[in-house]
TORDOVO-383479 format. One record per residue: x, y, z of N, C-alpha, C, CB in turn; residue in one letter. Coordinates in steps of 0.02 Angstrom, whole numbers, padded with zeros to 5 digits, always signed. Glycine has a CB too. Example, Ala and Ser with C-alpha at 12.3 -4.5 7.8 and 13.67 -1.06 7.14 Angstrom:
+00660-00284+00390+00615-00225+00390+00660-00165+00390+00565-00224+00452a+00642-00112+00354+00684-00053+00357+00645+00002+00394+00704-00030+00286s
END
This chain:
-02036+01587+00690-02059+01657+00693-02128+01663+00662-02009+01704+00658x-02173+01697+00697-02239+01711+00668-02232+01766+00617-02290+01729+00724x-02258+01756+00557-02251+01805+00504-02303+01860+00511-02257+01772+00435x-02289+01920+00484-02339+01974+00485-02401+01953+00448-02310+02037+00455x-02455+01989+00460-02517+01974+00426-02509+01984+00351-02574+02018+00453x-02545+01945+00310-02537+01950+00238-02549+02020+00211-02584+01902+00204x-02595+02058+00242-02611+02123+00215-02556+02175+00224-02673+02148+00248x-02503+02158+00263-02449+02206+00272-02402+02208+00212-02410+02189+00335x-02406+02160+00166-02368+02163+00105-02303+02124+00108-02352+02234+00089x-02263+02130+00055-02200+02094+00051-02147+02128+00093-02177+02089-00022x-02090+02094+00102-02037+02122+00142-02012+02188+00113-01979+02073+00148x-02002+02191+00046-01978+02252+00015-02029+02309+00024-01965+02241-00059x-02092+02293+00017-02144+02344+00026-02144+02370+00097-02213+02316+00008x-02133+02325+00145-02133+02345+00215-02075+02391+00232-02131+02283+00260x-02015+02374+00206-01958+02418+00221-01971+02488+00195-01894+02389+00190x-02002+02493+00137-02019+02560+00110-02071+02595+00153-02043+02554+00037x-02122+02558+00173-02178+02588+00210-02158+02605+00282-02237+02541+00211x-02104+02573+00307-02082+02586+00376-02017+02625+00378-02074+02520+00412x-01999+02657+00323-01935+02693+00320-01934+02753+00367-01921+02715+00250x-01993+02777+00387-01998+02835+00432-01997+02815+00506-02061+02874+00417x-01992+02750+00520-01995+02726+00589-01924+02717+00616-02034+02659+00592x-01915+02735+00681-01853+02723+00716-01869+02681+00777-01817+02791+00736x-01829+02631+00790-01844+02580+00840-01797+02584+00899-01841+02510+00809x-01825+02590+00959-01785+02589+01021-01807+02527+01060-01795+02655+01064x-01765+02476+01058-01781+02412+01089-01725+02392+01136-01793+02357+01035x-01721+02328+01155-01668+02305+01198-01693+02272+01261-01624+02362+01217x-01662+02287+01317-01679+02254+01380-01725+02297+01423-01616+02239+01419x-01758+02265+01470-01801+02301+01516-01761+02345+01564-01845+02252+01556x-01792+02400+01586-01762+02446+01635-01698+02478+01609-01748+02409+01700x-01694+02488+01543-01635+02521+01515-01647+02595+01503-01616+02487+01450x-01707+02620+01518-01722+02690+01508-01750+02706+01439-01662+02730+01519x-01778+02656+01405-01804+02667+01337-01859+02721+01336-01831+02602+01308x-01906+02716+01383-01962+02763+01383-01939+02834+01398-02015+02742+01433x-01892+02841+01445-01865+02907+01461-01832+02938+01400-01815+02902+01519x-01790+02899+01367-01754+02925+01308-01802+02940+01251-01701+02875+01286x-01853+02898+01243-01902+02910+01190-01938+02977+01202-01952+02853+01186x-01956+02990+01265-01990+03053+01281-01945+03113+01267-02012+03054+01355x-01881+03107+01285-01834+03161+01272-01828+03174+01197-01764+03145+01303x-01820+03121+01158-01813+03128+01086-01877+03156+01055-01796+03061+01055x-01935+03133+01078-01998+03157+01051-02007+03231+01065-02057+03118+01080x-01989+03252+01125-01995+03323+01143-01947+03366+01102-01981+03332+01218x-01887+03341+01091-01837+03380+01056-01848+03384+00981-01768+03352+01070x-01877+03330+00953-01880+03325+00880-01951+03322+00853-01842+03265+00857x-02002+03326+00897-02071+03328+00875-02095+03265+00841-02079+03385+00829x-02070+03208+00861-02089+03145+00831-02152+03117+00865-02032+03094+00835x-02185+03071+00831-02237+03031+00863-02204+02973+00900-02288+03005+00810x-02241+02944+00947-02215+02888+00987-02264+02830+00984-02201+02909+01060x-02238+02771+00973-02278+02710+00978-02252+02671+01038-02275+02666+00912x-02294+02663+01089-02275+02629+01151-02300+02557+01149-02303+02666+01213x-02254+02509+01141-02273+02440+01135-02304+02411+01198-02215+02399+01116x-02280+02434+01257-02308+02408+01319-02382+02423+01324-02270+02438+01379x-02402+02483+01305-02472+02501+01307-02512+02464+01253-02481+02577+01298x-02482+02453+01196-02517+02421+01141-02529+02347+01154-02478+02429+01077x-02488+02316+01197-02494+02244+01211-02564+02223+01230-02446+02225+01265x-02600+02266+01266-02667+02248+01289-02714+02234+01231-02696+02304+01334x-02707+02272+01177-02750+02261+01119-02731+02198+01081-02748+02321+01073x-02667+02179+01086-02645+02119+01051-02678+02056+01078-02570+02112+01054x-02691+02056+01143-02722+01997+01174-02791+01985+01145-02726+02005+01250x-02826+02038+01126-02893+02030+01097-02888+02010+01023-02932+02095+01104x-02832+02022+00991-02824+02009+00920-02788+01944+00905-02788+02066+00888x-02754+01916+00954-02714+01856+00941-02757+01794+00937-02661+01848+00996x-02730+01742+00905-02765+01678+00899-02719+01623+00922-02788+01665+00826x-02746+01570+00952-02704+01515+00975-02664+01482+00919-02746+01462+01009x-02691+01483+00859-02657+01451+00803-02594+01488+00783-02704+01445+00743x-02598+01554+00777-02541+01595+00755-02499+01621+00812-02565+01652+00712x-02529+01628+00871-02495+01660+00928-02506+01618+00991-02521+01733+00938x-02481+01557+00993-02496+01513+01051-02469+01540+01117-02466+01445+01039x-02409+01569+01117-02381+01594+01179-02416+01657+01203-02307+01608+01170x-02434+01701+01157-02470+01762+01176-02540+01744+01199-02473+01811+01117x-02573+01699+01164-02641+01679+01183-02643+01648+01253-02669+01630+01133x-02588+01615+01271-02585+01583+01337-02585+01633+01394-02523+01539+01342x-02573+01697+01379-02571+01749+01430-02640+01775+01447-02527+01805+01408x-02691+01760+01407-02758+01784+01421-02783+01756+01488-02806+01764+01364x-02806+01801+01529-02835+01781+01593-02786+01760+01646-02881+01726+01581x-02721+01766+01632-02671+01748+01683-02670+01801+01737-02600+01740+01651x-02673+01779+01799-02674+01826+01855-02605+01857+01866-02696+01790+01920x-02601+01914+01900-02536+01944+01913-02488+01895+01946-02543+02006+01958x-02429+01887+01916-02380+01840+01942-02390+01769+01918-02381+01841+02016x-02446+01757+01884-02461+01688+01864-02411+01658+01816-02528+01685+01834x-02383+01699+01772-02336+01673+01722-02271+01649+01754-02322+01726+01671x-02258+01670+01816-02196+01652+01849-02203+01591+01895-02170+01710+01889x-02264+01577+01916-02274+01525+01967-02258+01456+01940-02346+01527+01992x-02217+01420+01977-02200+01351+01959-02152+01346+01900-02261+01314+01944x-02122+01401+01880-02076+01400+01823-02007+01425+01843-02104+01443+01766x-01957+01404+01806-01890+01431+01813-01884+01492+01768-01836+01377+01795x-01834+01536+01780-01824+01592+01734-01814+01570+01662-01764+01632+01756x-01781+01513+01651-01771+01488+01584-01838+01470+01551-01725+01427+01585x-01883+01440+01590-01948+01421+01564-01990+01483+01548-01985+01377+01614x-01986+01534+01591-02022+01596+01577-01995+01629+01514-02017+01645+01637x-01929+01629+01507-01897+01656+01448-01921+01620+01385-01821+01652+01453x-01923+01554+01387-01943+01515+01329-02017+01524+01312-01929+01441+01341x-02057+01546+01361-02128+01556+01349-02144+01626+01324-02167+01543+01413x-02094+01670+01317-02107+01738+01295-02131+01740+01223-02043+01780+01303x-02187+01772+01212-02215+01776+01144-02167+01811+01097-02282+01813+01145x-02132+01862+01121-02086+01900+01078-02027+01858+01055-02061+01962+01114x-02006+01810+01096-01951+01767+01077-01968+01727+01015-01933+01719+01135x-02031+01711+01007-02054+01670+00951-02083+01712+00894-02106+01620+00975x-02074+01777+00897-02096+01821+00843-02170+01831+00839-02073+01793+00779x-02205+01822+00895-02278+01827+00894-02304+01899+00902-02307+01784+00948x-02261+01945+00921-02284+02014+00933-02265+02062+00877-02256+02038+00997x-02212+02048+00840-02189+02096+00790-02242+02111+00737-02125+02071+00757x-02282+02061+00720-02335+02072+00670-02386+02123+00694-02370+02008+00655x-02402+02122+00758-02449+02171+00785-02419+02241+00784-02469+02152+00857x-02354+02246+00800-02321+02311+00798-02325+02340+00727-02247+02305+00821x-02310+02297+00678-02313+02320+00608-02383+02343+00589-02290+02263+00561x-02433+02302+00605-02502+02320+00589-02521+02388+00619-02550+02265+00613x-02501+02398+00682-02517+02461+00716-02481+02520+00682-02498+02458+00790x-02418+02511+00666-02379+02565+00636-02408+02585+00568-02306+02545+00628x-02433+02537+00531-02459+02551+00464-02524+02590+00466-02470+02487+00427x-02554+02595+00525-02615+02637+00532-02598+02708+00551-02662+02606+00583x-02535+02722+00567-02515+02789+00590-02490+02830+00531-02461+02783+00644x-02493+02897+00537-02469+02940+00483-02395+02926+00467-02478+03014+00501x-02379+02927+00403-02311+02911+00381-02273+02972+00356-02313+02858+00327x-02298+03032+00371-02267+03092+00344-02214+03122+00391-02320+03144+00330x-02203+03090+00449-02148+03111+00492-02125+03052+00535-02170+03171+00536x-02072+03062+00572-02039+03008+00609-02084+02981+00664-01973+03032+00638x-02085+02915+00671-02116+02881+00728-02062+02844+00767-02173+02832+00705x-02060+02854+00832-02015+02818+00876-02053+02759+00908-01985+02864+00931x-02027+02699+00899-02055+02641+00932-02018+02629+00997-02052+02578+00886x-02055+02627+01052-02027+02613+01118-02055+02546+01141-02046+02671+01170x-02014+02493+01134-02039+02427+01153-01980+02378+01160-02089+02400+01100x-01978+02343+01216-01922+02297+01228-01931+02232+01190-01915+02283+01303x-01994+02212+01176-02007+02145+01150-01996+02136+01076-02076+02126+01166x-01939+02159+01052-01921+02152+00981-01850+02124+00978-01926+02221+00944x-01842+02071+00941-01776+02042+00932-01745+02064+00866-01779+01965+00935x-01679+02071+00864-01646+02094+00803-01662+02052+00741-01572+02095+00813x-01667+01986+00749-01680+01942+00692-01749+01955+00662-01675+01870+00712x-01797+01975+00704-01864+01991+00680-01868+02061+00650-01915+01983+00736x-01826+02106+00675-01828+02175+00653-01786+02188+00590-01804+02220+00708x-01730+02154+00584-01684+02168+00529-01716+02168+00460-01628+02118+00530x-01761+02120+00444-01791+02120+00377-01838+02180+00365-01830+02057+00367x-01856+02217+00417-01902+02273+00410-01866+02339+00401-01947+02277+00470x-01800+02340+00407-01763+02402+00408-01741+02422+00338-01703+02396+00454x-01755+02484+00321-01730+02513+00259-01655+02525+00265-01767+02579+00242x-01634+02546+00326-01564+02556+00341-01551+02531+00412-01544+02632+00334x-01490+02504+00425-01476+02480+00493-01480+02533+00546-01407+02450+00494x-01469+02597+00527-01470+02650+00578-01540+02671+00599-01433+02710+00551x-01591+02633+00578-01658+02646+00602-01671+02616+00670-01709+02619+00552x-01625+02575+00696-01637+02539+00758-01578+02545+00806-01652+02466+00745x-01594+02545+00870-01543+02541+00921-01570+02497+00977-01524+02612+00948x-01526+02458+01007-01544+02413+01062-01506+02435+01124-01529+02339+01044x-01544+02452+01176-01515+02473+01240-01512+02414+01287-01556+02532+01271x-01453+02400+01314-01445+02345+01361-01415+02372+01426-01400+02289+01331x-01452+02367+01481-01426+02392+01545-01377+02344+01576-01484+02406+01593x-01332+02370+01616-01289+02326+01655-01332+02294+01709-01229+02366+01686x-01310+02236+01735-01350+02203+01788-01363+02248+01848-01314+02141+01811x-01313+02287+01869-01322+02330+01927-01373+02386+01912-01255+02361+01948x-01368+02415+01853-01415+02468+01835-01486+02442+01834-01396+02498+01766x-01496+02383+01803-01563+02355+01801-01589+02338+01870-01564+02292+01757x-01548+02307+01912-01572+02289+01978-01593+02350+02017-01517+02252+02016x-01554+02403+02014-01572+02465+02050-01637+02495+02022-01516+02516+02046x-01644+02494+01955-01703+02522+01924-01766+02483+01942-01694+02525+01848x-01761+02416+01941-01820+02376+01957-01837+02379+02031-01808+02304+01935x-01787+02383+02073-01801+02391+02145-01840+02455+02158-01736+02390+02186x-01818+02508+02124-01853+02572+02132-01924+02568+02102-01814+02630+02098x-01931+02535+02045-01996+02529+02011-02046+02492+02054-01988+02494+01944x-02025+02439+02088-02071+02398+02126-02067+02409+02201-02058+02325+02111x-02038+02466+02221-02037+02483+02292-02107+02499+02317-01992+02543+02304x-02151+02521+02271-02221+02533+02288-02256+02466+02294-02255+02579+02234x-02281+02447+02353-02313+02382+02362-02372+02370+02315-02337+02376+02432x-02410+02423+02300-02467+02416+02255-02444+02397+02185-02509+02481+02253x-02390+02427+02163-02365+02411+02096-02336+02340+02095-02311+02462+02074x-02303+02321+02149-02276+02253+02153-02332+02201+02150-02235+02244+02217x-02387+02214+02187-02443+02167+02187-02477+02164+02119-02495+02187+02240x-02480+02221+02084-02512+02222+02018-02474+02180+01968-02517+02294+01993x-02408+02173+01978-02368+02134+01932-02356+02063+01955-02302+02168+01922x-02350+02053+02021-02329+01988+02048-02379+01957+02095-02264+01995+02082x-02437+01988+02103-02488+01960+02147-02464+01956+02219-02509+01892+02122x-02479+01900+02250-02461+01890+02320-02393+01857+02328-02513+01850+02356x-02358+01845+02273-02292+01813+02276-02241+01858+02310-02268+01794+02205x-02192+01828+02341-02140+01866+02376-02102+01911+02327-02092+01818+02411x-02102+01976+02338-02070+02022+02291-01996+02007+02279-02077+02093+02316x-01959+01988+02331-01888+01974+02322-01876+01914+02278-01854+01964+02389x-01918+01863+02287-01912+01803+02245-01929+01820+02173-01959+01748+02271x-01982+01858+02164-02003+01877+02096-01950+01922+02062-02070+01913+02098x-01921+01967+02101-01869+02010+02072-01810+01969+02049-01847+02063+02123x-01789+01920+02089-01733+01878+02070-01748+01839+02006-01715+01829+02127x-01809+01814+02000-01829+01778+01939-01831+01825+01879-01896+01744+01949x-01858+01884+01891-01862+01934+01837-01792+01952+01811-01899+01997+01861x-01746+01963+01856-01678+01981+01837-01645+01925+01797-01636+01998+01898x-01657+01863+01818-01628+01806+01782-01659+01799+01713-01638+01742+01823x-01725+01807+01708-01759+01804+01643-01734+01858+01597-01835+01809+01651x-01728+01919+01624-01707+01975+01583-01635+01968+01558-01715+02040+01621x-01593+01936+01599-01524+01924+01578-01523+01877+01518-01483+01894+01636x-01567+01828+01516-01571+01782+01459-01594+01820+01396-01619+01724+01474x-01642+01865+01405-01665+01906+01348-01608+01949+01321-01724+01950+01369x-01570+01981+01367-01514+02023+01346-01463+01983+01306-01481+02055+01407x-01449+01922+01329-01401+01879+01295-01424+01864+01224-01391+01813+01334x-01490+01852+01216-01518+01838+01150-01513+01900+01105-01591+01815+01155x-01531+01958+01133-01527+02020+01095-01455+02033+01073-01553+02079+01136x-01408+02026+01118-01338+02040+01103-01313+01995+01047-01294+02032+01165x-01328+01931+01052-01305+01883+01001-01335+01899+00933-01324+01812+01022x-01400+01913+00931-01433+01926+00867-01411+01994+00838-01508+01925+00876x-01403+02044+00880-01382+02109+00855-01314+02106+00822-01381+02161+00912x-01269+02068+00852-01203+02059+00822-01209+02025+00754-01158+02017+00868x-01253+01976+00749-01261+01940+00687-01292+01980+00631-01302+01880+00699x-01330+02033+00650-01363+02075+00600-01333+02145+00596-01437+02080+00616x-01276+02155+00627-01241+02219+00625-01285+02277+00647-01215+02232+00555x-01324+02266+00701-01367+02318+00729-01335+02347+00792-01437+02291+00743x-01348+02410+00804-01313+02447+00857-01339+02431+00927-01318+02520+00844x-01292+02419+00973-01308+02410+01044-01275+02465+01084-01284+02340+01069x-01313+02493+01131-01286+02543+01177-01293+02515+01248-01323+02612+01171x-01237+02510+01283-01238+02487+01352-01258+02545+01397-01168+02459+01373x-01302+02531+01445-01327+02583+01491-01306+02564+01561-01405+02591+01485x-01265+02607+01592-01242+02593+01660-01256+02650+01708-01168+02577+01660x-01288+02703+01684-01305+02760+01727-01252+02814+01729-01317+02736+01795x-01195+02802+01697-01141+02852+01700-01150+02908+01649-01074+02818+01688x-01192+02897+01599-01204+02947+01547-01273+02977+01557-01198+02916+01477x-01278+03043+01563-01344+03075+01572-01391+03058+01515-01336+03151+01577x-01455+03056+01531-01506+03039+01480-01503+03087+01421-01576+03040+01511x-01489+03151+01434-01486+03199+01379-01429+03183+01330-01478+03270+01406x-01373+03159+01357-01316+03140+01314-01332+03077+01275-01252+03131+01356x-01364+03028+01308-01384+02967+01273-01434+02984+01217-01414+02916+01322x-01481+03028+01233-01530+03048+01182-01496+03081+01123-01583+03095+01213x-01446+03122+01136-01410+03154+01081-01374+03102+01038-01358+03206+01110x-01345+03052+01072-01310+02999+01035-01359+02959+00990-01276+02951+01085x-01418+02945+01018-01467+02907+00980-01495+02950+00923-01524+02883+01026x-01506+03014+00936-01532+03058+00884-01483+03061+00825-01543+03129+00912x-01418+03064+00840-01368+03065+00787-01370+02999+00748-01298+03076+00816x-01376+02944+00783-01379+02878+00751-01441+02873+00706-01381+02822+00804x-01497+02899+00729-01559+02897+00691-01562+02950+00634-01618+02907+00738x-01518+02998+00636-01522+03051+00587-01578+03100+00600-01530+03022+00519x-01598+03106+00663-01651+03154+00680-01623+03225+00672-01678+03142+00752x-01665+03268+00646-01642+03336+00634-01614+03349+00565-01592+03354+00684x-01610+03294+00525-01591+03303+00455-01642+03265+00412-01517+03277+00441x-01642+03276+00349-01690+03244+00304-01682+03169+00308-01680+03269+00231x-01742+03132+00314-01740+03060+00320-01721+03029+00252-01808+03032+00343x
END
């Protein structure tokens, strides 16, 4: 695991400084961004979007500390998938090796700490997050069922322009199958680690309305009461 930058402080200092943060992580296409928006609207929280922040990490990473993340610089759309198996793509994920959590911490420490911040980012593993939590109820991991994810990703990449932006000229069906296989491996890792660290997992299958899921997460996070 890549450790946070030295200037972020000790583990105990970090848990105190991040006590106002709530983490929504888990698997791709589980509705994290939708639920984060609902919670932010209802409770007036700030939002940290990890997917958007990733672009700045590429400029800040170094091959010595972040070899897997650095390898993504200049990769063309779909390039990370070409000539690889889903297992190989999974093993090459920077987040699997703890190379992204330090950037998330650094970014959060620049934001105001006088009210709740919701982190919306899939690339966080329970083993990397657990040492940062003041309380276990600061985090929740959403894991979609295979059918829910497949339907969500098919809808997401039905737009040919969006498919090309992510997968280049590669066959969309082939890329989708690889993506689903890679994501299943990530879910398995999240599930195993969450169990080991007693962190909460919510299964998402589409049967529960987003408003009800948001209410469940808000209760878990203690939103609406004193932190």
